[in-house]
C-alpha atoms as one frame of an Amber mdcrd trajectory, in Angstrom:
protein
 -55.996   7.563 -17.819 -58.824   5.631 -19.448 -60.997   3.492 -17.197 -59.782
  -0.148 -17.588 -62.320  -2.535 -18.988 -62.748  -6.088 -20.135 -62.094  -5.962
 -23.992 -64.825  -6.794 -26.427 -62.601  -9.146 -28.423 -59.448 -11.060 -27.528
 -56.317 -11.670 -29.718 -57.009 -14.610 -31.990 -53.802 -16.628 -30.514 -54.592
 -15.892 -26.923 -55.922 -19.391 -26.180 -52.892 -21.026 -27.708 -50.495 -18.706
 -25.768 -52.299 -19.491 -22.567 -52.260 -23.340 -23.205 -48.538 -23.178 -24.006
 -47.832 -21.277 -20.763 -49.957 -23.182 -18.294 -50.328 -26.864 -19.490 -46.675
 -27.720 -18.808 -46.670 -26.331 -15.175 -45.150 -29.042 -12.825 -47.905 -28.392
 -10.256 -50.881 -29.332 -12.514 -49.045 -31.555 -15.134 -50.406 -34.778 -13.834
 -53.804 -33.519 -12.904 -55.573 -33.981 -16.243 -56.467 -30.113 -16.282 -56.886
 -28.336 -19.654 -57.983 -24.855 -20.680 -60.996 -25.348 -22.830 -61.889 -21.733
 -23.875 -61.401 -18.099 -23.089 -63.711 -15.292 -23.908 -63.733 -11.574 -22.778
 -64.002 -11.814 -19.010 -64.520 -15.632 -19.031 -62.537 -18.801 -18.950 -63.372
 -22.516 -18.946 -61.191 -25.331 -17.753 -61.826 -29.047 -17.596 -60.365 -31.425
 -15.144 -60.282 -35.019 -16.248 -59.240 -36.613 -12.864 -56.168 -38.726 -12.673
 -54.913 -40.739  -9.701 -52.871 -37.717  -8.607 -56.095 -35.712  -7.685 -58.320
 -38.608  -6.552 -58.852 -39.401  -2.871 -57.972 -42.973  -2.664 -60.890 -45.655
  -2.245 -63.529 -42.854  -2.322 -62.737 -41.929  -5.812 -63.570 -38.283  -5.417
 -61.582 -35.439  -6.533 -59.634 -33.826  -3.686 -61.156 -30.627  -2.272 -58.039
 -28.704  -2.261 -57.633 -29.501  -5.952 -61.131 -28.221  -6.648 -60.340 -24.921
  -4.721 -57.026 -24.629  -6.721 -58.829 -25.035  -9.962 -61.513 -22.282  -9.012
 -58.571 -19.884  -8.321 -56.811 -20.855 -11.607 -59.932 -20.437 -13.832 -60.707
 -17.107 -12.021 -57.261 -15.796 -12.792 -57.447 -16.987 -16.429 -60.763 -15.105
 -16.893 -59.322 -11.994 -15.474 -56.252 -12.266 -17.574 -58.247 -11.655 -20.711
 -58.344  -8.018 -19.550 -54.493  -7.934 -19.902 -53.904  -9.974 -23.128 -53.094
 -13.090 -21.048 -50.793 -11.275 -18.506 -51.604 -11.790 -14.882 -50.604  -8.500
 -13.087 -52.265  -9.408  -9.802 -50.774  -8.314  -6.482 -53.031 -10.729  -4.493
 -55.924 -13.041  -4.836 -58.435 -14.044  -2.145 -60.630 -17.180  -2.919 -63.773
 -17.569  -0.993 -65.237 -21.052  -1.345 -69.044 -20.679  -0.659 -69.845 -24.310
  -1.509 -67.768 -27.470  -1.978 -68.861 -31.156  -2.176 -67.083 -34.243  -3.504
 -66.818 -34.566  -7.310 -66.718 -37.929  -9.059 -65.674 -37.744 -12.645 -64.846
 -34.848 -15.029 -65.166 -31.479 -13.556 -65.945 -28.251 -15.700 -64.792 -25.043
 -14.147 -66.007 -21.659 -15.273 -64.715 -18.298 -14.110 -66.536 -15.184 -15.017
 -65.569 -11.414 -14.259 -68.455  -9.951 -12.094 -66.793  -6.527 -11.391 -63.593
  -4.936 -12.601 -61.721  -1.701 -12.114 -58.028  -0.578 -12.330 -57.476  -1.558
  -8.720 -59.245  -4.905  -8.423 -61.755  -7.431  -9.611 -64.397  -9.813  -8.373
 -65.012 -13.088 -10.071 -67.489 -15.854  -9.718 -66.413 -19.427 -10.264 -68.706
 -22.482 -10.619 -67.360 -26.132 -10.910 -69.858 -28.745 -12.144 -69.675 -32.447
 -12.451 -72.182 -33.162 -15.185 -75.216 -31.117 -14.334 -74.421 -31.107 -10.622
 -72.819 -28.045  -8.915 -69.840 -29.174  -6.851 -68.098 -25.911  -6.038 -69.252
 -22.283  -5.882 -66.668 -19.651  -5.164 -65.833 -16.004  -5.519 -62.359 -14.599
  -6.077 -61.146 -11.129  -5.376 -57.976  -9.894  -7.049 -55.980  -6.772  -6.327
 -54.276  -5.495  -9.483 -50.751  -4.117  -9.298 -50.538  -0.373  -9.288 -49.822
   1.214 -12.633 -51.211  -1.655 -14.663 -54.310  -1.247 -16.855
């Protein structure tokens, strides 16, 4: 079996297929979360905060929402190795840094290491030029995939 790898190019319709699949999810439908782009081993999402994700009078994005976005953008980045499929047995998100975010949040997930059994990704969430979340995600890939 050939060693699995991140492809050099993606199917031209992959971004449209991912948007059609994830934008209507009930969990995130009221969040203002969109998939901006996908490249081989990389994904970018943008969270335009709505009242659903804001912490009341403080006006900051809920930290649990930021962690969820980090996990989601990491999964999307890894899915580029599987033409948009997500054959992950488990994922383990490690939030290294988290602070309040006020305003639009840009999330970028990037594959750091990839094999047939698992992957490690780095995820950065920024609000303007300001880093608000830094996380790593470890994914186990189901046996027989890749």
